[in-house]
C-alpha positions in Angstrom: -0.1 0.1 0.0 1.5 3.2 -0.9 0.8 6.6 1.3 1.5 10.0 0.2 2.9 12.1 3.4 3.4 16.1 3.6 6.4 17.4 4.9 5.7 20.8 7.1 8.8 22.4 8.4 7.7 23.3 12.2 10.8 25.3 13.5 14.6 26.0 12.5 17.4 27.9 13.8 17.1 31.0 11.6 15.4 33.1 14.3 14.0 32.3 17.8 15.9 28.8 18.2 19.8 28.1 18.2 19.7 24.4 19.1 17.1 21.4 19.1 19.9 18.6 20.3 20.0 16.5 22.4 16.2 15.6 22.6 14.0 14.3 19.6 10.7 15.8 18.7 7.3 14.1 19.2 4.4 14.2 16.9 0.7 13.4 17.7 -1.9 12.1 15.5 -3.2 15.5 14.5 0.3 16.3 13.5 1.3 18.6 16.4 4.9 18.6 17.1 6.2 18.8 20.8 10.2 19.6 21.1 12.8 20.9 23.3 14.9 24.0 22.2 17.7 26.2 23.1 17.0 29.7 22.4 19.2 32.4 20.6 18.5 34.9 23.6 19.7 32.4 26.1 17.7 29.9 28.0 15.5 26.8 26.7 12.0 25.6 26.5 9.5 23.1 25.5 7.3 24.0 22.6 4.6 22.8 20.5 3.5 23.7 16.8 1.6 21.8 13.9 2.1 24.6 11.0 0.6 27.5 12.9 2.2 29.6 15.4 4.7 27.8 17.8 3.3 27.8 21.2 5.3 27.8 24.4 4.9 25.1 27.0 7.6 25.7 29.2 10.3 28.0 29.3 13.6 28.4 31.5 12.8 30.0 34.9 9.1 29.6 34.5 7.4 28.9 37.7 5.0 25.7 37.3 2.2 25.3 40.1 -0.2 22.7 41.4 2.9 20.0 41.9 
């Protein structure tokens, strides 16, 4: 069985992000990609995108409540 797939770039190192190593991104059934990245301005974070604007999930220095 042959399937056609469409590849959509989610993020690159041309602007906001400086590095994506050492973690591997994860993709869900709807095509959203979660990934860790270092920021060109310093720090790092966890992000999610799927062809739309990338959303911040957590950034270096964020306080996470409810634990």
